[in-house]
matplotlib code that plots the C-alpha trace (Angstrom):
import matplotlib.pyplot as plt

x = [3.4, 2.5, 0.0, -0.7, 1.0, 0.7, 3.3, 2.0, -0.3, -3.8, -2.4, -3.7, -2.0, -2.9, -0.6, -1.0, 1.0, 1.1, 1.9, 3.0, 0.6, -3.0, -3.0, -6.6, -10.1, -11.2, -8.3, -8.7, -8.0, -6.7, -3.1, -3.2, -3.9, -4.6, -5.1, -5.6, -5.4, -4.2, -1.3, -2.5, 0.9, 4.4, 7.4, 10.6, 12.9, 10.7, 7.2, 4.5, 0.9, -1.5, -5.3, -5.6, -8.3, -8.1, -9.9, -11.8, -15.2, -14.4, -16.3, -13.7, -11.1, -13.1, -12.7, -10.2, -7.1, -4.3, -0.7, 2.0, 5.5, 8.2, 11.9, 14.9, 18.6, 20.3, 23.9, 24.6, 21.1, 17.5, 15.1, 11.6, 8.5, 5.1, 2.0, -1.6, -4.7, -8.1, -6.8, -9.9, -10.8, -9.9, -6.1, -4.5, -1.8, 0.7, -0.2, 0.0, 3.5, 4.6, 3.3, 5.4, 8.5, 8.0, 7.4, 10.5, 12.7]
y = [-11.2, -8.9, -10.7, -8.0, -4.6, -2.1, 0.5, 3.6, 6.4, 5.0, 1.5, -1.0, -3.3, -6.0, -7.0, -9.7, -9.7, -13.0, -13.7, -17.0, -16.6, -15.2, -11.7, -10.5, -10.1, -8.1, -9.2, -10.7, -14.2, -15.5, -15.1, -12.6, -8.9, -8.1, -4.7, -3.3, 0.1, 2.3, 4.6, 8.2, 9.8, 8.5, 10.8, 8.8, 8.8, 11.3, 10.3, 7.6, 8.4, 5.5, 5.2, 2.0, -0.2, -3.3, -6.4, -7.2, -7.9, -5.8, -2.6, -0.7, -1.4, -0.4, 2.7, 4.2, 5.8, 7.8, 6.8, 9.3, 7.9, 10.6, 9.7, 12.0, 11.6, 11.1, 10.6, 7.0, 6.2, 7.4, 8.9, 7.4, 9.2, 7.5, 9.5, 8.1, 10.2, 8.7, 5.7, 3.7, 3.8, 0.2, 0.2, 2.4, 4.8, 2.8, -0.5, 1.2, 2.4, -1.0, -2.5, -0.1, -0.8, -4.6, -4.2, -2.0, -4.5]
z = [-4.2, -7.0, -9.2, -11.8, -12.5, -15.4, -14.6, -16.3, -15.2, -15.2, -15.0, -12.5, -10.0, -7.5, -4.5, -1.9, 1.4, 3.3, 6.9, 8.4, 11.3, 11.1, 12.5, 12.7, 11.2, 8.2, 6.1, 2.6, 4.0, 7.4, 6.3, 3.4, 2.8, -0.8, -2.2, -5.7, -7.2, -10.0, -10.6, -10.6, -11.1, -12.0, -12.0, -12.7, -9.7, -7.8, -7.1, -7.3, -6.4, -6.1, -5.5, -3.4, -1.9, 0.4, -0.8, 2.3, 3.8, 6.9, 6.7, 8.7, 6.0, 3.0, 0.9, -1.5, -0.1, -1.8, -1.2, -2.3, -2.3, -2.7, -3.4, -2.8, -3.1, 0.3, 1.4, 0.3, -0.8, -1.2, 1.3, 0.9, 2.2, 2.1, 2.9, 3.2, 2.6, 3.4, 5.4, 6.3, 10.0, 10.7, 10.7, 13.3, 12.2, 14.3, 12.6, 9.2, 10.0, 11.2, 8.0, 5.9, 7.9, 7.5, 3.7, 3.3, 5.3]

ax = plt.figure().add_subplot(projection="3d")
ax.plot(x, y, z, "-o")
ax.set_aspect("equal")
plt.show()
C-alpha cells in the first residue's frame, strides 16, 4: 500500500508491504514492513533514484540506503534493474532479492 507519494525530485513517499503471515523481527509491525524516502533523481522512462529508510525499531535494519532503478527497452517489454547501495546489515542480499521478485510479481 502506498500511503503518500509526491512524484518529483525531492518529493517524499511512504510505502507499506503487508504479509499474511508474520515473517520475522525488526519489522515495522508483525505483518508489515513500512519504509519512507525521497526521490533523488527522476528521468522519465529511464531512471528513478531513491533515498530510503525502513521504519523499524530493529537496529540491524536502520539507516538510509540508495535504490537506483534503471529501465531499458527490451524485446517485447522493459528490462528493470534495481541496485541497492548502503543496504543495512540486517537483511541478507538473498532476502532482499526475494523481496524484489515478490514485489514485481
